[in-house]
C-alpha positions as CSV (number, residue, x, y, z in Angstrom):
1,M,0.0,-0.1,0.1
2,A,1.2,3.2,-0.7
3,A,2.3,6.1,2.0
4,C,-0.1,8.3,0.5
5,K,-2.4,9.1,-1.9
6,A,-4.0,12.0,-4.3
7,V,-7.4,12.1,-3.5
8,N,-10.1,12.2,-6.6
9,P,-11.0,16.3,-6.9
10,E,-14.4,14.7,-8.2
11,L,-15.0,13.4,-4.6
12,I,-14.4,16.6,-2.9
13,T,-16.8,19.5,-4.9
14,I,-16.1,22.9,-3.6
15,S,-16.7,25.2,-6.3
16,P,-15.2,25.9,-10.0
17,D,-12.8,28.1,-8.6
18,I,-12.0,26.6,-5.3
19,L,-10.1,23.0,-5.5
20,Y,-8.9,20.5,-3.2
21,I,-5.6,19.3,-3.3
22,G,-5.0,17.8,-0.4
23,V,-3.4,13.8,0.4
24,D,-4.7,11.1,2.2
25,D,-1.9,9.1,4.7
26,L,-2.9,5.8,4.3
27,Q,0.1,4.5,6.7
28,I,0.0,6.6,9.4
29,D,-0.7,4.2,12.6
30,L,-0.6,7.1,15.3
31,F,-1.7,10.7,14.8
32,E,0.2,13.2,16.9
33,S,2.2,10.0,17.8
34,Q,-0.5,8.9,20.2
35,Y,-4.0,8.4,18.6
36,P,-4.6,5.2,16.7
37,A,-5.6,6.3,13.2
38,P,-6.9,3.1,11.6
39,Q,-8.6,4.2,8.5
40,G,-5.4,6.9,8.0
41,M,-5.5,10.9,7.7
42,S,-6.4,13.2,5.5
43,Y,-4.3,16.4,5.2
44,N,-6.6,18.9,3.2
45,S,-5.5,21.9,1.1
46,Y,-7.2,24.1,-1.1
47,L,-6.7,26.4,-3.8
48,I,-8.8,29.7,-5.0
49,L,-8.0,30.5,-8.4
50,D,-9.2,34.3,-9.4
51,E,-7.3,37.4,-10.2
52,K,-5.0,36.2,-7.6
53,V,-3.7,32.7,-6.4
54,C,-4.5,31.4,-3.1
55,I,-3.1,28.9,-1.3
56,M,-5.2,27.4,2.0
57,D,-2.9,25.6,4.0
58,T,-0.4,22.8,2.9
59,T,0.4,19.3,4.4
60,D,2.1,17.0,6.8
61,P,5.8,16.0,6.3
62,R,4.7,12.5,5.3
63,T,3.0,13.5,2.3
64,E,4.7,16.3,1.3
65,T,5.9,15.0,-2.4
66,Q,2.4,14.0,-3.0
67,W,1.1,17.5,-2.2
68,E,3.6,19.5,-4.3
69,A,2.6,17.3,-7.4
70,N,-1.3,18.1,-6.4
71,L,-0.4,22.1,-6.6
72,H,1.5,21.8,-9.6
73,A,-1.2,19.9,-11.6
74,A,-4.3,22.4,-10.2
75,L,-1.8,25.6,-10.8
76,A,-1.8,24.6,-14.5
77,G,1.4,26.7,-15.4
78,R,0.0,29.9,-13.0
79,E,1.8,30.7,-10.0
80,P,0.5,31.6,-6.4
81,D,0.2,35.3,-5.1
82,Y,-0.6,34.5,-1.5
83,L,-0.5,31.1,0.8
84,V,-2.8,31.3,3.9
85,S,-1.8,29.7,6.8
86,L,-4.4,29.0,9.2
87,H,-3.2,26.9,11.6
88,V,0.7,26.0,11.6
89,E,1.0,22.9,13.5
90,P,3.5,20.6,11.4
91,D,0.7,18.6,10.0
92,H,-0.5,21.9,8.0
93,A,2.3,23.7,7.3
94,A,5.2,21.5,6.4
95,C,5.4,23.0,3.1
96,V,5.3,26.5,3.8
97,A,8.9,27.3,2.7
98,W,9.0,25.2,-0.2
99,V,6.1,27.5,-1.5
100,L,8.0,30.2,-0.7
101,E,11.2,29.1,-2.4
102,R,9.5,28.3,-5.5
103,Y,7.5,31.1,-6.1
104,S,9.2,34.3,-5.2
105,R,6.1,36.7,-5.1
106,C,4.0,34.4,-2.8
107,Q,3.4,35.9,0.6
108,V,2.2,33.8,3.7
109,V,-0.8,35.4,4.8
110,C,-1.2,34.7,8.8
111,S,-2.1,35.7,12.4
112,A,1.0,37.4,14.0
113,K,1.6,34.6,16.5
114,A,1.7,32.6,13.4
115,A,4.4,34.3,11.8
116,Q,6.0,33.7,15.0
117,F,5.5,30.0,15.2
118,L,6.5,29.5,11.5
119,T,10.2,30.8,12.3
120,Q,10.6,28.4,15.0
121,F,9.3,25.3,12.8
122,S,11.7,26.5,10.0
123,D,15.1,28.1,9.1
124,F,13.7,29.8,6.1
125,D,14.2,33.9,6.0
126,F,10.4,35.2,5.9
127,T,11.7,38.6,6.3
128,G,9.5,40.5,3.5
129,R,7.4,37.5,2.8
130,V,4.4,37.4,5.7
131,M,1.5,39.5,5.4
132,I,-0.4,39.7,9.1
133,V,-3.9,39.7,9.2
134,K,-5.6,40.4,12.2
135,E,-9.6,40.0,13.4
136,G,-12.4,41.1,10.6
137,D,-9.6,42.0,7.9
138,K,-10.0,40.6,4.4
139,L,-8.0,39.6,1.2
140,E,-9.3,40.7,-1.9
141,L,-8.6,37.9,-4.7
142,G,-10.9,39.3,-7.8
143,K,-14.0,38.0,-7.3
144,H,-13.6,35.9,-4.1
145,S,-12.3,37.4,-0.6
146,L,-11.3,36.1,2.6
147,Q,-12.5,37.7,5.7
148,F,-10.4,36.3,8.8
149,F,-11.6,35.9,12.3
150,T,-9.4,34.7,15.2
151,A,-9.9,31.2,16.7
152,A,-7.3,31.0,19.5
153,M,-7.0,27.7,21.3
154,V,-8.8,25.9,18.5
155,H,-6.7,24.2,19.8
156,W,-3.4,26.3,19.2
157,P,-3.0,30.1,19.7
158,E,-2.2,31.4,16.5
159,V,-5.2,29.9,14.9
160,M,-7.7,31.6,12.7
161,M,-10.8,30.8,10.3
162,A,-11.8,32.4,7.3
163,Y,-15.0,33.1,5.7
164,E,-14.9,33.5,1.4
165,A,-18.3,35.4,0.7
166,T,-18.8,34.2,-3.0
167,D,-19.1,30.6,-2.4
168,K,-20.0,30.9,1.2
169,V,-17.4,29.0,2.3
170,L,-15.8,28.8,6.1
171,F,-12.6,27.2,6.5
172,T,-12.3,26.0,10.1
173,A,-8.7,24.7,10.3
174,D,-9.0,22.1,12.8
175,A,-12.4,22.3,13.6
176,F,-15.0,19.9,12.1
177,G,-12.0,17.8,11.4
178,K,-12.0,14.1,11.9
179,F,-9.8,10.9,11.7
180,G,-9.7,9.1,8.5
181,A,-8.5,9.2,4.7
182,L,-11.2,10.4,2.5
183,C,-10.7,6.9,0.4
184,N,-12.0,5.2,3.5
185,E,-14.7,7.5,4.1
186,T,-17.7,5.2,4.9
187,E,-18.6,5.5,8.9
188,D,-20.9,7.8,10.3
189,W,-18.9,11.2,10.5
190,A,-19.6,11.3,14.2
191,T,-18.1,8.8,15.3
192,E,-14.3,9.7,14.5
193,A,-15.2,13.3,14.5
194,R,-15.9,12.9,18.2
195,R,-13.0,10.9,18.9
196,Y,-10.7,14.2,17.2
197,Y,-12.9,16.7,19.1
198,C,-12.8,15.0,22.5
199,N,-9.2,14.3,22.4
200,I,-7.6,17.0,20.5
201,C,-10.0,20.3,21.1
202,G,-12.1,19.0,24.5
203,K,-10.0,21.0,26.6
204,Y,-11.0,24.3,25.0
205,G,-14.4,24.6,25.3
206,P,-15.0,28.3,25.7
207,Q,-12.6,29.0,22.9
208,V,-14.5,26.6,20.7
209,Q,-17.9,28.3,21.9
210,S,-16.5,31.7,21.0
211,A,-15.2,30.6,17.3
212,L,-18.8,29.0,17.0
213,K,-20.4,32.7,17.8
214,K,-18.4,34.2,15.2
215,A,-18.9,31.7,12.6
216,H,-22.7,31.9,13.1
217,T,-22.4,35.5,11.9
218,F,-21.8,34.2,8.2
219,D,-23.9,32.6,5.8
220,V,-22.0,29.3,5.8
221,R,-23.0,26.8,3.1
222,I,-19.8,24.9,3.4
223,I,-17.3,23.9,5.7
224,A,-13.9,23.3,4.3
225,P,-11.9,21.5,7.4
226,L,-8.4,20.7,7.6
227,H,-9.0,17.3,8.2
228,G,-11.9,15.1,6.7
229,P,-14.6,15.6,4.6
230,V,-15.6,18.8,3.4
231,L,-19.3,19.2,4.9
232,R,-22.2,20.6,2.4
233,T,-25.2,18.9,3.6
234,N,-26.5,19.0,7.2
235,L,-24.6,21.4,8.5
236,E,-27.2,21.9,11.2
237,Y,-26.3,18.8,12.8
238,Y,-22.4,19.5,12.8
239,G,-23.0,22.5,14.5
240,R,-25.4,20.7,17.2
241,L,-22.7,18.3,17.9
242,Y,-20.2,21.1,18.2
243,Q,-22.3,23.1,20.6
244,K,-22.9,20.1,23.0
245,W,-19.4,18.9,22.8
246,S,-17.8,22.3,23.4
247,K,-20.4,23.0,26.4
248,Y,-19.3,19.5,27.8
249,E,-23.2,18.7,27.4
250,P,-24.3,14.8,27.3
251,E,-25.1,14.0,23.6
252,T,-26.4,10.7,24.3
253,E,-28.6,9.7,27.4
254,G,-27.6,6.7,28.4
255,V,-24.6,4.9,30.3
256,F,-21.2,4.7,29.5
257,I,-19.2,2.0,31.6
258,A,-15.4,2.4,31.5
259,H,-13.8,-0.8,33.3
260,S,-10.0,-2.2,34.3
261,S,-10.0,-5.9,35.3
262,L,-6.9,-7.7,36.9
263,H,-8.3,-11.3,36.5
264,G,-11.4,-10.8,35.1
265,N,-13.7,-9.9,38.0
266,T,-14.3,-6.7,37.6
267,A,-14.8,-7.1,34.0
268,K,-17.8,-9.5,34.8
269,A,-19.2,-7.0,37.5
270,A,-19.3,-4.6,34.7
271,E,-20.8,-6.9,32.4
272,L,-23.8,-8.0,35.0
273,L,-24.7,-4.0,35.1
274,A,-24.8,-3.4,31.6
275,E,-26.8,-6.4,31.1
276,E,-29.0,-5.0,33.8
277,L,-29.3,-1.4,32.2
278,N,-30.2,-3.0,29.0
279,A,-32.7,-5.4,30.6
280,A,-34.3,-1.8,32.0
281,G,-34.2,-0.1,28.5
282,V,-31.0,1.8,29.2
283,E,-28.8,2.6,26.3
284,T,-25.6,1.5,27.7
285,Q,-21.7,1.5,26.0
286,L,-19.4,-1.1,27.8
287,L,-15.7,-0.3,27.2
288,D,-12.5,-2.2,28.6
289,L,-9.6,0.1,29.3
290,C,-7.0,-2.9,29.4
291,R,-7.6,-3.3,26.0
292,Q,-9.2,0.0,23.7
293,D,-7.5,2.7,23.6
294,V,-8.0,5.7,26.1
295,S,-9.3,8.1,22.6
296,E,-12.1,6.2,22.2
297,A,-12.9,5.8,26.3
298,V,-12.3,10.1,26.4
299,A,-14.8,10.5,23.9
300,R,-17.3,8.0,25.1
301,A,-17.3,10.0,28.5
302,F,-18.1,13.1,26.4
303,Q,-20.7,11.3,25.0
304,Y,-22.8,10.0,27.6
305,G,-24.5,11.7,30.7
306,R,-24.1,8.8,32.9
307,I,-20.5,7.1,34.0
308,V,-19.5,4.4,35.5
309,L,-16.0,3.6,36.4
310,A,-15.1,0.2,37.9
311,A,-11.5,-0.6,38.9
312,P,-9.5,-2.8,41.4
313,T,-7.0,-1.9,43.7
314,Y,-3.6,-2.3,42.7
315,D,-0.3,-1.9,44.6
316,G,-2.7,-0.3,47.4
317,G,-3.4,2.5,44.6
318,L,-5.8,2.4,41.4
319,M,-5.5,-0.2,38.8
320,P,-3.2,2.2,35.8
321,K,-5.2,2.1,33.1
322,M,-7.8,3.8,35.2
323,E,-5.7,6.3,36.3
324,E,-4.4,6.8,33.0
325,F,-8.2,7.4,31.8
326,I,-8.8,9.7,34.6
327,Q,-5.7,11.9,33.9
328,H,-7.0,11.8,30.5
329,L,-10.4,13.0,31.4
330,K,-8.9,15.8,33.7
331,S,-6.5,17.0,30.9
332,K,-9.2,17.4,28.1
333,G,-11.7,19.5,30.7
334,W,-14.5,16.8,31.1
335,R,-16.9,18.2,33.5
336,N,-20.8,18.2,34.3
337,R,-21.6,14.3,34.8
338,R,-23.0,11.8,37.1
339,V,-20.6,8.9,37.9
340,A,-20.8,5.6,39.9
341,L,-18.0,3.5,41.2
342,I,-17.3,-0.1,41.0
343,E,-14.4,-1.4,43.1
344,N,-12.3,-4.4,43.6
345,G,-10.0,-5.5,46.2
346,T,-9.0,-8.7,48.0
347,W,-7.8,-7.3,51.2
348,A,-7.6,-3.7,51.4
349,P,-10.3,-2.2,48.6
350,M,-8.8,1.5,47.8
351,A,-10.0,2.2,44.4
352,G,-13.2,3.6,45.3
353,K,-11.7,6.5,47.7
354,L,-9.4,7.1,45.2
355,M,-11.4,7.3,42.1
356,R,-14.0,9.5,43.9
357,D,-11.0,12.1,45.4
358,R,-9.6,12.0,41.6
359,L,-13.0,13.1,40.5
360,S,-14.1,15.5,43.4
361,T,-11.6,18.3,41.5
362,F,-13.8,17.7,38.3
363,P,-16.4,21.0,37.5
364,G,-19.7,19.6,37.8
365,V,-19.3,16.3,38.4
366,E,-21.4,14.5,41.2
367,V,-20.3,10.9,42.2
368,M,-23.1,9.3,43.4
369,E,-23.0,7.9,47.1
370,E,-24.0,4.4,46.2
371,Q,-20.7,2.2,45.4
372,V,-20.4,-1.3,44.8
373,T,-17.2,-2.9,46.2
374,V,-16.4,-6.6,45.1
375,R,-14.2,-9.0,47.0
376,S,-12.3,-10.5,44.8
377,A,-15.4,-12.1,42.8
378,L,-19.0,-11.8,42.6
379,K,-20.9,-12.8,45.3
380,P,-24.5,-12.7,46.6
381,D,-23.8,-9.4,48.1
382,S,-22.1,-7.5,45.3
383,I,-24.7,-9.0,42.4
384,R,-27.5,-7.4,44.7
385,A,-25.2,-4.2,45.2
386,I,-25.0,-4.1,41.4
387,K,-29.0,-4.3,40.6
388,T,-29.6,-1.9,43.0
389,L,-26.9,0.5,41.4
390,A,-28.7,-0.3,37.7
391,K,-31.8,1.1,39.2
392,S,-30.5,4.2,40.7
393,L,-29.1,4.9,37.2
394,A,-32.1,3.7,35.0
395,E,-33.8,6.4,37.3
């Protein structure tokens, strides 16, 4: 399988003057060296052909050669006047210096903070080659124009978004992005968009809210993100999800159970609880923290309003996989949920207390008083306690 793949432009219809020149990365295993990307990753880039020619962002170092070929083909002999860099994280700005070296009249258009970051990532001399834009500034290209607004900390401080008024396109940088290569785009958008948002932008809900308010002042018909498909239909649906995620509001009225288990007994307790909840008609999602990636667990914790954490005591502390999960939730700003606890321990159960202590620092998180303690393996008393907990959660 090739490392990267040119995306068929016919699959990415934007407008006759706005072309897609991005690349699919089909061999990436971990995005940002931490998030599994089993369906690959797209690095989106666009080209506006007008009286002035404008490139919208570039690509990742892994896909430079294919992107350069895409750009050359789309230019068809013309030269770019501008390269807009909305976000200078390396997966979108790897070819900035290459463009400036190849096209002597091209200028980078970016925020002041982005200009600073570009010099940190590259040895290229940017003197005289950068046009700084700020909130509300416009870049006139002919019949097309770009209006910029800041989107700081979505999810880096230099980020801007740009609105193109003629075709009503909102270029959103990392917002509305998702995991997955475009050639593998088969699953429901929300599944990998949720995992992407919660793990990468989740900490910055207030900043996402600010950017959404600005975006709502424009008549947006097309959303063009830096990862994932160009969005042309059901924009209200995507907007609703982003509102919920960035406000830390539950998306699904059900129960998410995350468990880590040493010898399988804690897992059995979690499975019994899931069975009881399902029997009561409650939508339930069960995830094994020891065998599924923590990014999946974070996404589910954002999705559901009620959460159950089940873990054994380990070396007098908390099972490491559960400790890791709670730390991830903390770092992503997770809040405003109802949580129940199941602990296991053979001689000195401490997991419940430790989980409760960790969660006491989370804003708006209510930890239920009811707590199930399993002594090594399920027995009649712990089975009854789990059934009682299921009834409380179902209510």
